[in-house]
Backbone as a printed PyTorch tensor [residue, N CA C, xyz], in Angstrom:
tensor([[[ 68.4270,  88.3730, 130.8120],
         [ 67.5170,  87.4470, 130.3190],
         [ 66.2330,  87.6080, 130.7090]],

        [[ 65.3160,  87.3260, 129.7780],
         [ 63.5090,  87.8090, 130.5870],
         [ 63.7890,  86.2260, 131.3800]],

        [[ 62.5800,  86.6960, 131.9380],
         [ 61.7790,  85.5470, 133.1470],
         [ 61.2820,  84.1790, 132.6230]],

        [[ 60.7890,  84.6500, 131.1740],
         [ 59.9790,  83.2310, 130.4460],
         [ 61.2640,  82.4150, 129.8220]],

        [[ 62.1400,  82.7880, 129.3170],
         [ 63.4410,  82.1960, 128.9330],
         [ 64.0140,  81.8080, 130.1600]],

        [[ 64.1580,  82.3190, 131.3940],
         [ 64.6300,  81.6920, 132.2990],
         [ 63.8310,  80.4440, 132.7700]],

        [[ 62.9670,  80.5050, 132.7000],
         [ 61.3670,  79.3750, 133.1240],
         [ 61.9740,  78.3550, 132.0360]],

        [[ 61.7520,  78.6990, 130.8130],
         [ 62.0270,  77.6910, 129.7940],
         [ 63.2210,  77.0310, 130.1700]],

        [[ 64.3680,  77.4010, 130.3830],
         [ 65.5510,  76.7700, 130.5650],
         [ 65.4690,  75.6580, 131.9130]],

        [[ 64.7990,  76.6240, 132.9430],
         [ 64.4970,  75.1750, 133.9740],
         [ 63.9750,  74.3600, 134.0200]],

        [[ 62.8100,  74.7090, 133.0740],
         [ 61.5540,  73.4800, 132.7650],
         [ 62.7010,  72.2480, 131.9010]],

        [[ 63.1980,  72.8840, 131.0190],
         [ 64.0460,  72.0390, 130.1430],
         [ 64.8970,  71.1230, 130.7030]],

        [[ 65.6670,  71.8370, 131.8770],
         [ 66.6480,  71.1190, 132.5270],
         [ 65.9530,  69.6580, 133.3400]],

        [[ 65.1470,  70.0950, 133.6570],
         [ 64.1370,  69.0330, 134.6070],
         [ 63.3250,  67.8420, 133.4900]],

        [[ 63.6920,  68.3580, 132.3060],
         [ 62.7880,  67.2230, 131.2910],
         [ 62.6670,  65.5740, 131.6030]],

        [[ 61.7890,  65.0720, 131.8020],
         [ 61.5650,  63.6880, 131.8210],
         [ 61.5530,  63.1220, 130.9170]],

        [[ 61.6110,  63.4170, 129.6110],
         [ 61.6560,  62.6020, 128.3900],
         [ 63.2870,  62.1930, 128.3610]],

        [[ 64.0170,  62.9510, 128.8720],
         [ 65.6160,  62.1970, 128.8920],
         [ 65.6100,  61.6500, 130.2570]],

        [[ 66.4770,  60.3490, 130.2470],
         [ 67.0730,  59.7680, 131.2320],
         [ 67.7600,  60.5640, 132.1320]],

        [[ 68.5470,  61.4730, 131.8490],
         [ 69.7020,  62.2920, 132.7010],
         [ 68.9130,  63.7780, 132.6440]],

        [[ 69.3090,  64.4190, 133.4550],
         [ 69.1820,  66.0810, 133.4540],
         [ 69.9700,  66.6380, 132.4500]],

        [[ 69.5370,  67.8420, 132.0020],
         [ 70.1950,  68.5860, 131.1740],
         [ 70.6680,  69.9220, 132.1280]],

        [[ 72.0270,  70.2440, 131.3510],
         [ 72.5710,  71.5350, 132.1420],
         [ 72.3270,  72.6450, 131.4060]],

        [[ 72.4610,  73.8380, 131.9800],
         [ 72.5100,  75.1690, 131.2480],
         [ 73.7780,  75.6730, 131.5860]],

        [[ 74.4900,  76.0910, 130.5090],
         [ 76.0200,  76.8130, 130.9960],
         [ 75.7390,  78.2110, 130.4080]],

        [[ 75.9850,  79.0450, 131.4810],
         [ 75.9880,  80.2310, 131.1820],
         [ 77.2720,  81.3710, 131.4560]],

        [[ 77.8480,  82.2520, 131.0970],
         [ 78.9820,  83.3600, 131.7760],
         [ 77.7210,  84.4740, 132.0720]],

        [[ 76.5890,  84.6740, 132.0380],
         [ 75.8610,  85.8420, 132.3670],
         [ 74.8740,  85.3530, 132.9080]],

        [[ 74.5340,  84.5960, 133.9820],
         [ 73.1690,  84.1830, 134.3860],
         [ 72.2260,  85.5870, 135.0970]],

        [[ 70.9540,  85.2830, 135.2940],
         [ 69.9920,  86.1920, 135.7600],
         [ 69.9430,  85.7370, 137.3610]],

        [[ 69.1700,  86.0220, 138.2470],
         [ 69.0670,  85.6410, 139.3900],
         [ 68.5850,  84.4370, 139.9020]],

        [[ 67.5570,  83.5400, 138.9460],
         [ 67.1030,  82.6550, 139.0490],
         [ 68.0260,  81.5460, 138.5980]],

        [[ 69.0700,  81.5600, 137.6050],
         [ 69.7970,  80.5540, 137.2480],
         [ 71.3760,  80.3460, 138.1800]],

        [[ 71.4540,  81.3250, 138.7450],
         [ 72.8130,  81.7560, 139.4720],
         [ 72.7170,  80.6080, 140.6930]],

        [[ 71.7120,  79.9530, 141.1420],
         [ 71.7070,  79.3150, 142.0800],
         [ 71.2060,  77.7800, 141.8120]],

        [[ 70.4150,  77.8110, 140.7310],
         [ 69.7930,  76.8060, 140.1610],
         [ 70.8460,  75.2880, 140.1660]],

        [[ 70.3370,  74.3830, 140.4130],
         [ 71.2210,  73.2050, 140.5230],
         [ 71.5140,  72.5620, 139.1760]],

        [[ 70.7010,  72.8830, 138.2310],
         [ 71.3560,  72.2820, 136.8020],
         [ 72.1410,  73.2640, 135.9270]],

        [[ 72.4190,  74.7560, 136.5040],
         [ 73.1880,  75.7310, 136.0260],
         [ 74.5580,  75.3430, 135.9990]],

        [[ 75.2630,  75.6280, 135.3190],
         [ 76.7840,  75.5980, 135.3190],
         [ 77.2450,  77.2370, 134.8270]],

        [[ 77.6610,  77.3890, 136.0160],
         [ 77.9210,  79.2360, 135.6130],
         [ 79.6530,  79.3910, 135.6180]],

        [[ 79.7820,  79.8430, 134.4140],
         [ 81.3990,  80.2050, 134.4090],
         [ 82.1280,  81.7680, 134.1360]],

        [[ 82.8860,  82.0760, 134.8300],
         [ 83.0760,  83.3900, 134.6020],
         [ 83.2190,  84.2370, 133.6870]],

        [[ 82.5520,  85.2630, 133.4570],
         [ 82.5140,  86.1340, 132.0680],
         [ 83.7990,  86.7060, 132.0000]],

        [[ 84.3100,  86.5130, 130.4680],
         [ 85.8310,  86.7540, 130.2910],
         [ 86.1030,  88.2670, 129.7290]],

        [[ 85.0720,  89.0210, 130.1430],
         [ 85.7000,  90.2940, 129.7130],
         [ 85.6400,  91.0450, 128.4860]],

        [[ 85.0360,  90.2820, 127.4770],
         [ 84.9840,  90.4710, 126.0410],
         [ 84.5930,  91.7930, 125.7570]],

        [[ 83.6740,  92.5970, 126.5030],
         [ 82.9180,  93.5490, 126.0270],
         [ 83.7840,  94.7800, 126.8860]],

        [[ 84.7730,  94.7670, 127.3220],
         [ 85.6420,  95.8200, 127.8280],
         [ 86.1920,  96.2100, 126.4530]],

        [[ 86.6880,  97.5380, 126.6130],
         [ 86.9710,  98.5030, 125.3150],
         [ 88.3150,  98.1020, 124.6050]],

        [[ 89.1680,  97.4590, 125.4100],
         [ 90.4420,  96.7250, 125.3840],
         [ 90.0270,  95.3290, 124.5700]],

        [[ 89.0740,  94.6870, 125.0580],
         [ 88.8080,  93.5920, 124.3630],
         [ 88.3320,  93.9110, 123.0380]],

        [[ 86.9810,  94.5360, 122.9080],
         [ 86.2730,  94.7700, 121.6550],
         [ 87.4610,  95.5110, 120.5970]],

        [[ 88.4330,  96.1690, 120.9510],
         [ 89.4820,  96.8600, 120.1070],
         [ 90.5720,  95.8000, 119.5660]],

        [[ 90.7720,  95.0800, 120.4070],
         [ 91.3780,  93.7540, 120.0390],
         [ 90.5610,  92.8730, 119.0390]],

        [[ 89.5430,  92.5550, 119.5810],
         [ 88.8670,  91.3580, 118.5940],
         [ 88.6330,  92.3940, 117.3220]],

        [[ 88.2830,  93.7700, 117.1690],
         [ 88.3980,  94.7000, 115.8340],
         [ 89.3480,  94.4100, 114.8140]],

        [[ 90.3530,  94.4900, 115.6920],
         [ 91.7030,  94.5620, 115.0270],
         [ 91.8960,  93.2080, 114.0960]],

        [[ 92.0050,  92.0370, 115.1710],
         [ 91.7910,  90.7740, 114.6860],
         [ 90.8640,  90.3050, 113.5200]],

        [[ 89.6490,  90.7880, 113.7770],
         [ 88.9030,  90.7840, 112.7290],
         [ 89.4340,  91.3660, 111.4780]],

        [[ 89.5790,  92.5970, 111.4470],
         [ 90.1180,  93.5590, 110.2870],
         [ 91.2820,  92.5210, 109.6270]],

        [[ 92.1620,  91.8580, 110.1690],
         [ 93.5730,  91.4550, 109.8490],
         [ 93.1550,  89.8720, 109.2300]],

        [[ 92.0300,  89.0860, 109.6500],
         [ 91.4660,  88.0110, 109.2800],
         [ 91.1060,  88.3210, 107.9520]],

        [[ 90.2250,  89.1300, 107.8590],
         [ 89.3760,  89.3810, 106.5700],
         [ 90.5200,  89.8080, 105.6680]],

        [[ 91.6600,  90.7220, 105.9790],
         [ 92.6430,  91.1590, 105.1510],
         [ 93.3620,  90.0560, 104.3430]],

        [[ 93.7810,  89.1840, 105.4790],
         [ 94.6030,  88.3360, 104.9190],
         [ 93.8050,  87.4390, 103.7780]],

        [[ 92.4290,  87.0990, 104.1380],
         [ 91.5750,  86.1980, 103.3070],
         [ 91.7550,  86.8360, 101.9760]],

        [[ 91.4750,  88.3120, 102.0800],
         [ 91.1990,  88.7730, 100.7380],
         [ 92.5830,  89.0400,  99.7370]],

        [[ 93.4170,  89.1530, 100.5130],
         [ 94.9570,  89.1850,  99.9580],
         [ 95.5250,  87.7380,  99.3350]],

        [[ 94.8740,  86.8810, 100.2970],
         [ 95.9600,  85.5940, 100.3070],
         [ 95.3820,  84.0050, 100.2070]],

        [[ 93.9410,  84.2960, 100.7270],
         [ 93.1460,  83.3550, 100.7970],
         [ 93.2760,  82.3480, 101.9080]],

        [[ 94.1010,  83.0700, 103.0170],
         [ 94.1720,  82.7040, 104.1640],
         [ 92.9360,  82.2300, 105.0980]],

        [[ 92.5470,  81.2030, 105.4710],
         [ 91.5090,  81.5390, 106.6750],
         [ 91.9310,  81.2080, 107.9790]],

        [[ 91.3440,  82.1520, 108.8230],
         [ 91.6480,  81.9310, 110.6700],
         [ 90.4620,  82.2980, 111.0170]],

        [[ 90.3450,  81.7840, 112.3050],
         [ 89.3430,  81.9700, 113.2650],
         [ 87.9830,  81.9190, 112.4220]],

        [[ 87.7300,  80.7490, 111.8150],
         [ 86.4790,  80.8330, 110.8380],
         [ 85.7020,  79.6920, 111.7190]],

        [[ 84.3070,  79.8760, 111.6990],
         [ 83.5180,  78.8630, 112.3370],
         [ 82.9080,  77.8970, 111.4340]],

        [[ 83.2440,  77.9380, 110.2070],
         [ 82.5450,  77.2350, 109.1730],
         [ 83.6100,  76.6920, 107.9660]],

        [[ 84.8320,  77.2230, 108.0160],
         [ 85.8010,  76.6680, 107.5780],
         [ 87.1140,  76.3450, 108.0300]],

        [[ 87.6050,  75.6330, 107.1490],
         [ 89.0110,  74.9220, 107.5600],
         [ 89.9900,  75.9590, 107.9310]],

        [[ 90.9540,  76.0620, 108.7020],
         [ 91.6780,  76.8080, 109.1350],
         [ 93.1020,  76.4580, 107.6210]],

        [[ 93.2890,  77.3690, 107.0830],
         [ 94.0420,  77.0390, 105.9900],
         [ 95.0900,  78.4270, 105.5480]],

        [[ 96.2930,  78.2100, 105.3440],
         [ 97.2420,  79.0020, 104.8550],
         [ 98.2400,  78.2180, 104.1100]],

        [[ 98.4190,  78.7330, 103.0710],
         [ 99.8880,  78.6610, 102.2680],
         [100.8160,  79.9980, 102.2300]],

        [[101.9950,  79.4290, 102.1490],
         [103.3880,  80.1580, 102.3860],
         [102.7970,  81.3530, 100.9450]],

        [[103.6070,  82.6540, 100.8680],
         [103.5790,  83.2640, 100.1470],
         [103.6530,  82.8840,  98.7710]],

        [[102.8520,  83.4700,  97.8190],
         [102.9140,  82.8350,  96.4800],
         [104.0680,  83.3880,  96.0740]],

        [[104.7560,  82.1430,  94.7100],
         [106.1080,  82.5590,  94.5140],
         [105.7310,  83.1070,  93.4390]],

        [[107.1000,  83.9690,  92.7630],
         [107.2340,  84.8140,  91.5950],
         [106.5960,  84.3530,  90.7080]],

        [[105.8840,  85.4000,  89.7550],
         [105.2050,  84.5890,  88.6630],
         [104.1590,  83.6870,  88.5370]],

        [[103.4160,  83.6560,  89.8250],
         [102.1420,  83.0190,  89.9680],
         [100.9070,  83.8620,  90.3730]],

        [[ 99.8690,  83.2090,  89.9750],
         [ 98.7830,  83.4460,  90.6330],
         [ 98.0780,  82.9120,  91.1580]],

        [[ 97.0780,  82.9660,  92.3830],
         [ 96.5840,  82.1560,  93.6610],
         [ 95.1260,  82.2190,  93.0720]],

        [[ 94.6010,  80.7620,  93.2900],
         [ 93.1640,  80.2950,  93.2220],
         [ 92.7670,  79.9400,  94.2990]],

        [[ 91.9400,  80.2840,  94.8820],
         [ 90.9520,  79.5590,  95.9960],
         [ 89.7680,  78.7170,  95.2220]],

        [[ 89.5230,  77.4220,  95.7130],
         [ 88.3450,  76.9950,  95.1530],
         [ 87.7040,  76.3590,  96.4850]],

        [[ 86.4050,  76.3870,  96.6000],
         [ 85.4750,  75.9550,  97.6130],
         [ 84.6320,  74.6280,  97.2040]],

        [[ 84.9400,  73.6130,  97.8130],
         [ 84.1560,  72.3890,  96.9450],
         [ 83.3610,  71.3130,  98.1510]],

        [[ 82.5450,  70.6440,  97.7470],
         [ 82.2120,  69.6810,  98.7580],
         [ 82.9910,  68.8340,  99.0420]],

        [[ 83.1250,  68.2420, 100.2220],
         [ 84.2930,  67.1650, 100.7480],
         [ 83.8800,  65.9490, 100.1850]],

        [[ 84.1440,  65.5590,  98.9050],
         [ 84.3610,  64.4310,  98.4940],
         [ 85.4440,  64.2040,  97.6280]],

        [[ 85.6200,  62.5560,  97.8060],
         [ 86.7880,  61.9770,  96.7310],
         [ 86.8520,  62.7470,  95.5510]],

        [[ 87.8610,  62.5100,  94.9760],
         [ 88.4300,  62.8250,  93.7400],
         [ 88.1440,  64.4830,  93.3650]],

        [[ 87.7880,  65.5560,  94.2060],
         [ 87.6660,  67.0020,  93.7960],
         [ 89.2130,  67.5410,  93.2310]],

        [[ 89.9530,  67.0630,  94.2250],
         [ 91.2560,  67.8100,  93.9660],
         [ 91.8950,  67.4000,  93.0300]],

        [[ 91.6820,  66.1200,  92.5960],
         [ 91.9640,  65.5710,  91.3360],
         [ 91.4910,  66.3990,  89.7620]],

        [[ 90.1480,  66.5530,  90.1440],
         [ 89.1060,  67.0090,  89.0390],
         [ 89.9320,  68.4990,  88.8370]],

        [[ 90.3410,  69.4400,  90.2180],
         [ 90.7550,  70.5650,  89.8340],
         [ 92.0830,  70.9060,  89.1830]],

        [[ 92.9090,  69.7170,  89.2890],
         [ 94.2350,  69.5930,  88.8610],
         [ 94.1150,  69.5400,  87.4790]],

        [[ 93.3600,  68.5990,  87.0610],
         [ 92.9970,  68.0940,  85.5090],
         [ 92.7270,  69.5550,  84.7730]],

        [[ 92.3100,  70.6370,  85.2050],
         [ 91.6420,  71.5250,  84.3260],
         [ 92.8660,  72.5740,  84.6600]],

        [[ 93.4770,  72.6550,  85.6610],
         [ 94.8600,  73.3770,  85.6720],
         [ 95.6370,  72.9230,  84.2510]],

        [[ 96.0570,  71.4140,  84.2530],
         [ 97.1900,  70.6850,  83.4920],
         [ 96.3410,  71.0550,  81.9310]],

        [[ 95.3310,  71.1320,  81.9050],
         [ 94.3800,  71.3560,  80.3820],
         [ 94.5700,  72.8480,  79.6930]],

        [[ 94.4670,  73.7670,  81.0540],
         [ 94.9730,  75.1670,  80.6530],
         [ 96.3190,  75.1670,  80.5800]],

        [[ 97.2480,  74.2750,  80.8250],
         [ 98.6580,  74.5570,  80.5930],
         [ 99.2060,  75.2240,  81.8360]],

        [[ 98.7640,  75.1970,  82.9040],
         [ 99.1320,  75.6750,  84.1360],
         [ 99.5710,  74.7810,  85.0780]],

        [[100.7980,  75.0440,  85.3740],
         [101.7190,  73.9170,  86.1750],
         [101.2970,  74.5160,  87.8400]],

        [[101.2810,  73.3530,  88.5610],
         [100.9680,  74.0200,  90.2150],
         [102.1630,  74.1020,  90.5070]],

        [[102.4980,  75.1710,  91.0700],
         [103.6440,  74.9720,  92.0220],
         [103.5080,  74.9860,  93.3390]],

        [[102.4830,  75.1000,  94.1590],
         [102.0550,  75.0300,  95.4570],
         [100.7300,  74.8270,  95.6610]],

        [[100.3360,  74.2160,  96.7750],
         [ 98.7140,  74.0100,  96.9380],
         [ 98.7830,  73.5540,  98.3730]],

        [[ 97.1820,  73.7100,  98.9770],
         [ 97.0210,  73.0360, 100.3400],
         [ 95.2000,  72.9250,  99.8240]],

        [[ 95.1510,  71.8770, 100.4330],
         [ 93.4610,  71.1500, 100.6570],
         [ 93.0300,  70.9900, 102.2270]],

        [[ 92.3490,  71.8890, 102.7780],
         [ 91.9250,  71.5100, 103.8980],
         [ 90.4140,  71.3140, 104.1210]],

        [[ 89.9430,  70.1430, 104.9400],
         [ 88.4440,  70.1870, 105.2320],
         [ 87.9430,  70.2990, 106.5860]],

        [[ 86.7580,  70.4660, 106.3190],
         [ 85.9980,  70.7760, 107.7170],
         [ 84.5290,  70.1800, 107.4820]],

        [[ 84.1020,  69.2770, 108.0280],
         [ 82.6850,  68.6150, 107.9250],
         [ 82.7010,  68.3870, 106.2220]],

        [[ 81.9220,  68.9590, 105.6400],
         [ 81.0180,  68.8640, 104.1750],
         [ 82.1540,  69.5000, 103.2250]],

        [[ 82.8790,  70.9540, 103.8020],
         [ 83.6120,  71.6510, 103.1360],
         [ 84.9570,  71.2370, 102.7690]],

        [[ 85.2410,  71.5050, 101.6940],
         [ 86.6410,  71.7140, 101.5470],
         [ 87.1480,  72.7720, 100.8120]],

        [[ 88.5460,  73.5560, 101.5440],
         [ 89.0720,  74.4390, 100.9820],
         [ 90.3300,  74.5760, 100.1830]],

        [[ 90.3820,  74.8390,  98.7550],
         [ 91.8540,  74.6760,  98.2510],
         [ 92.2850,  75.7090,  98.0310]],

        [[ 93.7570,  75.9810,  98.0960],
         [ 94.3870,  77.3750,  98.1400],
         [ 95.6400,  76.7700,  96.5440]],

        [[ 95.4290,  77.1690,  95.5180],
         [ 96.3570,  76.6280,  94.8430],
         [ 97.4210,  77.6900,  93.9210]],

        [[ 98.6020,  77.5290,  93.8750],
         [ 99.4020,  78.6840,  93.1040],
         [ 99.8500,  78.2760,  91.9420]],

        [[ 99.6950,  78.9560,  90.7320],
         [ 99.9930,  78.0610,  89.5370],
         [100.8310,  79.2220,  88.5710]],

        [[102.0010,  78.6540,  87.8890],
         [102.8620,  79.3290,  87.3950],
         [102.0890,  80.0900,  86.0120]],

        [[102.3840,  81.6010,  85.8700],
         [101.8900,  82.2970,  84.7420],
         [102.8680,  82.4540,  83.5000]],

        [[104.3500,  81.7920,  83.8370],
         [104.9800,  82.0590,  82.5130],
         [104.0930,  81.4350,  81.0900]],

        [[104.6580,  82.3810,  80.3230],
         [104.0260,  81.9810,  79.0320],
         [102.3680,  82.4560,  78.8540]],

        [[101.7210,  82.9420,  79.6370],
         [100.4240,  83.4400,  79.7030],
         [100.1810,  84.7940,  80.2640]],

        [[ 99.8000,  85.5700,  78.9540],
         [100.1120,  87.0920,  78.9400],
         [ 98.6090,  87.6270,  79.4660]],

        [[ 97.4650,  86.8670,  79.4910],
         [ 96.3530,  87.6540,  79.3200],
         [ 95.3320,  87.1500,  80.9100]],

        [[ 94.7300,  87.9810,  81.3090],
         [ 93.9540,  87.5570,  82.4310],
         [ 92.7930,  86.6750,  82.2450]],

        [[ 92.6980,  86.8540,  80.6390],
         [ 91.3110,  86.1270,  80.0860],
         [ 91.7330,  84.6080,  80.3410]],

        [[ 93.1920,  84.0850,  79.8770],
         [ 93.2260,  82.7600,  80.0980],
         [ 93.0790,  82.1460,  81.6330]],

        [[ 93.0490,  82.8300,  82.3810],
         [ 92.8560,  82.4340,  84.0810],
         [ 91.5250,  82.2820,  84.3420]],

        [[ 90.6030,  83.5540,  83.8120],
         [ 89.1250,  83.2680,  83.8380],
         [ 88.7940,  82.3100,  83.2000]],

        [[ 89.0880,  81.7070,  81.9760],
         [ 88.4700,  80.5670,  81.4560],
         [ 88.9420,  79.4780,  82.1770]],

        [[ 89.7860,  79.3760,  82.8430],
         [ 90.0740,  77.9570,  83.8390],
         [ 89.4070,  78.1790,  84.9180]],

        [[ 89.1560,  79.4700,  85.2980],
         [ 88.4540,  79.5120,  86.5330],
         [ 87.0830,  79.4530,  86.3340]],

        [[ 86.3460,  79.6710,  85.1010],
         [ 85.0900,  79.3110,  84.7880],
         [ 85.0590,  77.4380,  84.7880]],

        [[ 85.9510,  76.8890,  84.1620],
         [ 86.1930,  75.3590,  84.1850],
         [ 85.9200,  75.1290,  85.4630]],

        [[ 86.8350,  75.2940,  86.2300],
         [ 86.9340,  74.6480,  87.4910],
         [ 85.5040,  75.1120,  88.2600]],

        [[ 85.0810,  76.1660,  88.3650],
         [ 83.9030,  76.6750,  88.9970],
         [ 82.4830,  75.5900,  88.7500]],

        [[ 82.7530,  74.9070,  87.3330],
         [ 81.4230,  74.5480,  86.8840],
         [ 81.6650,  72.8920,  87.0860]],

        [[ 82.9030,  72.4770,  87.6090],
         [ 82.9540,  71.1530,  87.9460],
         [ 82.0570,  70.6460,  88.9370]],

        [[ 81.2810,  69.5150,  88.6860],
         [ 79.9820,  68.9470,  89.8240],
         [ 81.1710,  69.1130,  91.0370]],

        [[ 80.5100,  69.7150,  92.3340],
         [ 81.0430,  69.4380,  93.4220],
         [ 81.7380,  70.9870,  94.0670]],

        [[ 82.1510,  71.8850,  92.7750],
         [ 82.5130,  73.0570,  93.0590],
         [ 81.4560,  73.9110,  93.6050]],

        [[ 81.7140,  74.7140,  94.7640],
         [ 80.8320,  75.4860,  95.4350],
         [ 81.1150,  77.2650,  94.8150]],

        [[ 82.5230,  77.3910,  94.9510],
         [ 82.8180,  78.7010,  94.2690],
         [ 84.0950,  79.0420,  93.9500]],

        [[ 85.0340,  79.6980,  93.3840],
         [ 86.4770,  79.9030,  93.5340],
         [ 86.6380,  81.4110,  93.3400]],

        [[ 87.7910,  81.4010,  93.5620],
         [ 88.5250,  82.7030,  93.5580],
         [ 89.8890,  83.1200,  92.6580]],

        [[ 90.0610,  84.1180,  91.7950],
         [ 91.5290,  84.2030,  91.4860],
         [ 92.0620,  85.5180,  92.2970]],

        [[ 92.8180,  85.4290,  92.8490],
         [ 93.4180,  86.3650,  93.6550],
         [ 94.6750,  87.1480,  92.6810]],

        [[ 94.1140,  88.4460,  92.4770],
         [ 95.2460,  89.0870,  91.6500],
         [ 94.7940,  90.7580,  91.7060]],

        [[ 95.2300,  91.6130,  91.5060],
         [ 94.9430,  92.7140,  91.2170],
         [ 94.5030,  93.7810,  92.9280]],

        [[ 93.2270,  94.0980,  92.6080],
         [ 92.4910,  94.6180,  93.7230],
         [ 92.1140,  93.4000,  94.6740]],

        [[ 92.3470,  93.1460,  95.9900],
         [ 91.8160,  92.0360,  96.9040],
         [ 90.5480,  92.0870,  96.7340]],

        [[ 89.9680,  91.2000,  96.7790],
         [ 88.5000,  90.8780,  96.9400],
         [ 87.7680,  90.6880,  95.4200]],

        [[ 88.3540,  90.9080,  94.3620],
         [ 87.9260,  90.4950,  93.0650],
         [ 87.9300,  89.1710,  92.6180]],

        [[ 87.5270,  88.6990,  91.6880],
         [ 87.7510,  87.4520,  90.7810],
         [ 86.8070,  86.4410,  91.6150]],

        [[ 86.0890,  86.4520,  92.0390],
         [ 85.1210,  85.5140,  92.6640],
         [ 84.0890,  84.9270,  91.6650]],

        [[ 83.7570,  83.7930,  91.8730],
         [ 83.0870,  82.9180,  90.8020],
         [ 82.1470,  82.0460,  91.4220]],

        [[ 80.9280,  81.9270,  91.2380],
         [ 80.1760,  80.8100,  91.8870],
         [ 79.3790,  80.2390,  91.0140]],

        [[ 79.1030,  78.8890,  91.4380],
         [ 78.2120,  77.6270,  90.5870],
         [ 76.9400,  77.6260,  91.3830]],

        [[ 75.9090,  78.6970,  90.8250],
         [ 74.6110,  78.3620,  91.2090],
         [ 73.7430,  77.6680,  90.3880]],

        [[ 73.6810,  76.2250,  90.9540],
         [ 72.9100,  75.1250,  90.1810],
         [ 73.1530,  75.2260,  88.8880]],

        [[ 74.1250,  74.8050,  88.5500],
         [ 75.0400,  75.0090,  87.0360],
         [ 74.6990,  76.0380,  86.3740]],

        [[ 74.6360,  77.1420,  86.8350],
         [ 74.9470,  78.5580,  86.1260],
         [ 76.3450,  79.2120,  86.7300]],

        [[ 77.0450,  79.6770,  85.8240],
         [ 78.3290,  80.4780,  85.9820],
         [ 77.8510,  81.6200,  86.7020]],

        [[ 78.4270,  82.4040,  87.4080],
         [ 77.9850,  83.4870,  88.1430],
         [ 79.1180,  84.3670,  88.9630]],

        [[ 79.5650,  85.3890,  88.1550],
         [ 80.5930,  86.3840,  88.4160],
         [ 80.4380,  87.5340,  88.9250]]])
């Protein structure tokens, strides 16, 4: 840490604009912060060891693979943890990111019903202003991916929907976004 940043932290910790002193928490302090009264020093957990880096890289790769293949979200800082059991046979999986507002799940369900797609299982999780939905629909009687893309476009263009994805074929395909009223695939 640079000397100037350390001095700034020390000055802020003695700010007179607040009624109480601020604390600075670090697991990697420099010499000035080590013995400073307003510093809380925690043990560094060694996440930079080769073993920890390998484990973190493996976890990240597995997390991304699960998201691309199944829509599962784990270890995210801005989305809710979400996992739906394995997709049933003869189904296709949709994921939909929405604003966390009342009625969104009902609007999404109405589009599936209008497309004559029966929902087999679903999960809706929210975190702050964002909701994440994973929905498995029965594809019996539907013989074309075009059927699903039309439903996806209608869902994506609903007010409050931020993006959607149909999980099929090659993982990572099937993404669509509502860009201020324009459909982007």
